[in-house]
C-alpha positions in Angstrom: 12.6 22.2 23.5 10.7 22.3 26.8 12.5 25.4 28.0 11.8 27.2 24.8 8.1 26.3 24.8 7.6 27.3 28.4 9.3 30.7 28.0 7.4 31.4 24.8 4.1 30.4 26.4 4.8 32.6 29.4 5.6 35.6 27.2 2.4 35.1 25.3 0.4 35.0 28.5 2.0 38.2 29.6 1.0 39.8 26.3 -2.5 38.5 26.8 -2.7 40.0 30.3 -1.4 43.4 29.2 -3.8 43.7 26.3 -6.9 42.8 28.3 -5.9 45.1 31.2 -5.4 48.0 28.8 -8.7 47.3 27.1 -10.5 47.5 30.5 -8.7 50.7 31.4 -9.5 52.3 28.1 -13.1 51.3 28.4 -13.3 52.9 31.9 -11.5 56.2 31.1 -13.3 56.8 27.8 -15.4 59.9 27.7 -19.0 59.6 28.5 -19.0 56.5 30.7 -20.9 53.3 30.2 -24.2 54.8 31.4 -24.2 58.0 29.4 -26.9 56.7 27.0 -29.3 56.4 29.9 -30.6 59.9 30.4 -32.1 61.6 33.4 -30.1 59.5 35.9 -29.2 61.0 39.1 -25.8 60.7 40.7 -27.2 58.2 43.2 -28.7 56.1 40.4 -25.4 56.1 38.5 -23.5 55.1 41.6 -26.0 52.3 42.2 -25.4 51.0 38.6 -21.7 51.1 39.2 -22.0 49.1 42.3 -24.3 46.6 40.4 -21.8 46.1 37.7 -18.7 46.2 40.1 -17.5 49.4 38.5 -17.2 51.3 41.8 -14.1 52.2 43.7 -10.5 52.8 42.4 -9.7 51.7 38.9 -7.1 49.1 40.0 -9.8 47.4 42.1 -12.2 47.3 39.2 -9.5 45.7 37.1 -8.7 43.2 39.8 -12.4 42.3 40.3 -12.8 41.7 36.6 -9.8 39.5 36.4 -11.1 37.4 39.3 -14.4 36.9 37.6 -12.8 36.3 34.2 -10.4 33.6 35.5 -13.4 31.7 36.8 -15.0 31.9 33.3 -17.5 34.7 34.3 -17.4 37.6 31.9 -20.4 39.2 33.7 -23.7 40.4 32.4 -24.1 42.5 29.2 -24.7 46.1 30.1 -27.2 46.6 27.2 -28.7 43.2 26.6 -30.3 42.8 30.0 -30.7 39.4 31.5 -28.1 38.0 29.1 -24.6 37.2 30.2 -21.6 37.8 27.9 -20.9 34.1 27.9 -24.4 33.4 26.7 -24.2 36.0 23.9 -20.8 34.8 22.7 -21.8 31.2 23.1 -24.6 31.6 20.6 -22.6 33.5 18.0 -19.0 32.2 18.2 -19.7 28.7 16.9 -21.2 30.3 13.7 -18.2 32.6 13.3 -15.8 29.6 14.0 -17.5 27.5 11.4 -17.5 30.2 8.7 -13.9 31.2 9.6 -12.6 27.6 9.6 -13.9 27.0 6.1 -12.6 30.3 4.9 -9.2 29.6 6.5 -8.9 26.2 4.7 -9.8 27.8 1.4 -7.4 30.7 1.8 -4.5 28.7 3.0 -4.7 25.8 0.6 -5.7 27.8 -2.4 -3.1 30.5 -1.7 -0.3 28.1 -1.2 -1.2 26.1 -4.4 -1.5 29.2 -6.6 1.6 30.8 -5.2 3.7 27.6 -5.7 2.3 27.2 -9.3 3.1 30.8 -10.1 6.7 30.5 -8.8 7.2 27.2 -10.7 6.2 29.0 -13.9 8.0 32.3 -13.1 7.6 35.0 -15.7 5.3 32.9 -17.8 1.6 33.3 -18.4 0.5 31.2 -15.4 2.6 33.4 -13.1 1.3 36.7 -14.6 -2.3 35.4 -14.6 -2.1 34.3 -10.9 -0.4 37.5 -9.7 -2.8 39.7 -11.6 -5.7 37.8 -10.2 -4.2 38.1 -6.7 -3.8 41.8 -7.0 -7.4 42.2 -8.2 -8.6 40.0 -5.3 -6.7 42.2 -2.8 -8.0 45.4 -4.3 -11.7 44.5 -4.3 -13.2 44.8 -0.8 -15.6 42.2 0.6 -18.6 44.5 0.3 -18.0 44.4 -3.5 -17.1 40.7 -4.0 -20.0 39.6 -1.7 -22.8 41.2 -3.7 -21.1 40.0 -6.9 -21.1 36.4 -5.7 -24.8 36.8 -4.7 -25.8 38.2 -8.1 -23.9 35.6 -10.1 -24.1 32.4 -8.1 -27.2 32.9 -6.0 -29.6 35.0 -8.0 -28.2 34.3 -11.5 -27.4 30.6 -11.4 -29.4 29.7 -8.2 -26.6 27.4 -7.0 -26.6 28.7 -3.5 -29.0 30.6 -1.2 -28.7 34.3 -0.9 -28.3 34.4 2.9 -29.1 32.7 6.2 -27.5 30.0 8.2 -29.4 26.7 8.1 -27.5 24.3 5.9 -24.0 23.7 4.4 -25.0 25.6 1.3 -25.2 28.8 3.3 -21.5 28.4 4.2 -20.2 28.4 0.6 -20.6 31.9 -0.6 -19.7 33.8 2.6 -16.6 31.5 3.1 -15.5 32.2 -0.5 -16.1 35.9 -0.1 -14.1 35.9 3.2 -11.3 33.8 1.9 -10.6 35.6 -1.4 -8.5 38.6 -0.2 -6.6 36.5 2.4 -5.9 33.7 -0.1 -4.5 36.4 -2.5 -2.1 37.6 0.3 -1.0 34.0 0.9 -0.5 33.4 -2.8 1.7 36.5 -3.2 3.7 35.6 -0.1 4.1 32.0 -1.2 5.1 33.0 -4.7 7.8 35.4 -3.6 9.2 33.0 -1.0 9.2 30.1 -3.5 11.0 32.2 -6.2 13.8 32.9 -3.6 14.1 29.3 -2.6 14.2 28.0 -6.1 17.3 30.1 -6.6 19.1 28.6 -3.6 22.1 26.4 -3.8 20.5 23.3 -2.5 17.8 23.5 -5.2 20.5 23.8 -7.9 22.3 20.8 -6.3 19.0 18.7 -6.4 18.5 19.6 -10.0 22.2 18.8 -10.8 21.6 15.3 -9.4 18.9 14.7 -12.0 15.8 14.8 -9.7 12.5 15.4 -11.5 11.3 19.0 -11.3 8.1 17.9 -9.5 10.2 16.3 -6.8 12.5 19.3 -6.5 9.5 21.6 -6.0 7.3 19.6 -3.7 9.8 17.6 -1.7 12.6 20.2 -1.3 11.5 23.7 -2.2 8.0 23.8 -0.8 9.0 22.8 2.7 11.3 25.8 3.1 9.3 28.3 1.0 6.1 27.7 3.1 7.8 29.0 6.3 6.9 32.7 5.8 3.4 31.6 5.0 3.2 29.6 8.3 4.1 32.8 10.2 1.2 34.6 8.6 -1.3 31.9 9.1 -1.5 32.3 12.9 -2.9 35.9 12.9 -4.9 35.0 9.8 -6.7 32.1 11.5 -7.5 34.3 14.6 -9.0 37.0 12.4 -11.0 34.6 10.3 -12.3 32.5 13.2 -13.6 35.5 15.1 -15.7 36.5 12.1 -16.1 39.4 9.6 -18.7 42.0 10.2 -19.0 42.9 6.5 -19.4 39.4 5.3 -21.8 38.4 8.1 -23.9 41.5 7.4 -24.1 40.8 3.6 -25.2 37.2 4.0 -27.3 37.7 7.1 -25.1 35.4 9.3 -25.6 35.6 13.1 -22.0 35.6 13.9 -19.9 37.3 16.6 -18.7 40.2 14.4 -21.9 42.2 15.0 -21.5 41.9 18.8 -18.0 43.3 18.6 -19.1 46.4 16.7 -22.3 46.9 18.8 -20.3 46.6 22.0 -18.2 49.6 21.0 -21.1 51.6 19.7 -23.3 50.9 22.7 -20.4 51.2 25.2 -21.2 47.7 26.4 -17.9 47.3 28.1 -18.3 43.7 29.4 -19.3 42.4 26.0 -16.4 44.2 24.5 -14.0 42.7 27.0 -15.5 39.2 26.3 -15.0 39.6 22.5 -11.5 41.0 22.9 -10.6 38.2 25.3 -11.7 35.5 22.8 -9.8 37.2 20.0 -6.6 37.6 22.1 -6.7 34.0 23.4 -7.1 32.7 19.9 -4.3 34.9 18.6 -1.9 33.9 21.4 -2.8 30.2 21.1 -2.4 30.1 17.3 0.8 32.1 17.4 2.2 29.6 19.9 1.1 26.8 17.6 2.8 28.5 14.6 6.1 28.8 16.6 6.0 25.1 17.2 5.2 24.2 13.6 7.8 26.7 12.4 10.5 25.0 14.5 9.5 21.6 13.3 9.6 22.5 9.7 12.9 24.5 9.9 15.5 22.3 11.6 18.0 25.2 11.6 16.1 26.8 14.5 17.4 25.5 17.8 14.5 25.4 20.2 16.9 25.0 23.2 18.1 28.6 22.9 
């Protein structure tokens, strides 16, 4: 097990290094340059700014200097938000996105697995058709449609929740539901298809032939195997939800990290972009590694020594 975990961890670290290095290279070779928005700069002034932000010299040296700073936890100063470091900007917004994404992840994962398992257990009956039709509708409707609908119905219509903001737990409910709906639908469809396949397996027929109750067959035997494809999907899903959604955060006025990711691209704020990409990549690598471990624990057929 230790050999497998070490090799898997090293391979994920290599992927992380390649992605961040390529992101920095693309940021530097993109047309226009990071100071193109500042007009009437002479060549000497541009060179002075490059020296200030450690962007002078050959590209490989720029990459090396950024990695040296990043490994010490220094993602440098934002190129547009003067007097603010990237760590300070992300430190203020990431906890908000993490809280919103965490709640949305729990809703999407638990709700999707429950709905998918119920639909498979009632295959080709009205609960199955209702659940899959609802999942298809949830996937088809984008968040910029479901968000205003939730605001109109539950906030303005029934006054159960506030329209926007981020000051109490009530402000989490509507954006978390809006963010979780399409992902929960994906999980439900994936869980349903996997459960249907497992319910037709030989070991399930054997369990039923022994006279086990249907509830025990589904929850004790079938669910553990059917959830494996869903577990593989939950790693990237968690990384995407935890780093925030620009659309949802904009609709509900949430000061999350999604806006910084978009603004860093529009404003050519390379260091803020690198910080946001680094956070996303680290989350993705860590969660994929965790998924590999959970997958191997759930499926004893996988030999972790190989």
